[in-house]
C-alpha positions as CSV (number, residue, x, y, z in Angstrom):
1,M,41.6,27.4,-55.8
2,Y,40.7,24.4,-53.9
3,E,40.1,20.9,-55.2
4,L,36.8,19.5,-54.3
5,D,36.1,16.1,-53.2
6,W,32.7,15.3,-54.7
7,I,30.6,13.0,-52.5
8,S,27.4,11.3,-53.1
9,R,23.8,12.9,-52.1
10,R,23.4,10.2,-49.6
11,S,26.6,10.9,-48.1
12,Y,25.8,14.7,-47.9
13,I,22.4,13.9,-46.4
14,R,24.3,12.0,-43.5
15,I,26.8,14.8,-43.1
16,V,24.2,17.6,-42.8
17,A,22.1,15.3,-40.4
18,D,25.2,14.4,-38.3
19,N,26.2,18.2,-38.0
20,I,22.6,19.0,-36.7
21,R,22.6,16.1,-34.4
22,S,26.1,17.2,-32.9
23,V,24.7,20.8,-32.3
24,L,21.6,19.1,-30.5
25,T,23.9,16.8,-28.5
26,E,26.3,19.6,-27.6
27,R,23.6,21.8,-26.4
28,K,21.4,19.1,-24.8
29,I,18.4,19.9,-26.9
30,S,15.8,17.3,-27.7
31,Q,14.6,16.8,-31.2
32,R,11.0,18.0,-30.0
33,E,12.5,21.3,-28.5
34,A,14.7,21.7,-31.7
35,A,11.7,21.4,-34.0
36,R,9.9,24.0,-31.8
37,L,12.8,26.4,-32.0
38,C,13.2,26.1,-35.6
39,G,9.4,26.3,-36.4
40,L,9.5,22.7,-38.0
41,S,7.3,19.9,-37.4
42,T,8.8,17.0,-35.5
43,S,8.3,14.8,-38.5
44,T,10.2,17.0,-40.6
45,L,13.2,17.2,-38.3
46,N,13.0,13.6,-37.9
47,S,13.2,12.8,-41.6
48,I,16.4,15.0,-41.8
49,L,17.9,13.4,-38.8
50,T,17.1,9.8,-40.1
51,Y,18.8,10.6,-43.3
52,K,15.5,10.4,-45.4
53,T,15.9,14.0,-46.8
54,L,18.1,16.8,-47.2
55,P,16.7,20.1,-46.0
56,S,15.5,22.8,-48.6
57,L,17.2,26.1,-48.3
58,K,14.3,27.5,-46.4
59,T,14.3,24.6,-43.9
60,S,18.0,24.9,-43.6
61,L,17.9,28.7,-42.7
62,A,15.1,27.9,-40.2
63,I,17.3,25.3,-38.6
64,A,20.4,27.5,-38.6
65,Q,18.4,30.6,-37.2
66,G,16.6,28.4,-34.6
67,L,19.7,26.6,-33.4
68,G,21.7,29.8,-33.5
69,V,24.4,28.4,-36.0
70,T,25.6,29.4,-39.5
71,M,24.7,27.6,-42.7
72,N,28.4,26.9,-43.0
73,E,28.2,24.9,-39.7
74,L,25.3,22.9,-41.0
75,Y,26.6,22.1,-44.3
76,N,30.3,21.9,-43.2
77,T,32.0,18.8,-45.0
78,W,35.8,19.9,-44.3
79,Y,36.3,17.5,-41.5
80,M,34.2,14.7,-42.9
81,V,35.7,14.2,-46.3
82,D,38.4,11.6,-46.4
């Protein structure tokens, strides 16, 4: 069994947002285009990317599907936990 490193909700929000941002940067997708691909409003995506909210499961699935990534890629904390 693996020992889990617990992180704060605020840290987790940052990790998820940064993972999404990394996909957008790597694929050269604007926030507006990403919102369209994911079926989200630009304000919803902006709230996630500016660390204001952690996306719900439904929103996370829409982001993963829209960007063509797995949920694990969105929520991966492996490389970010010290």
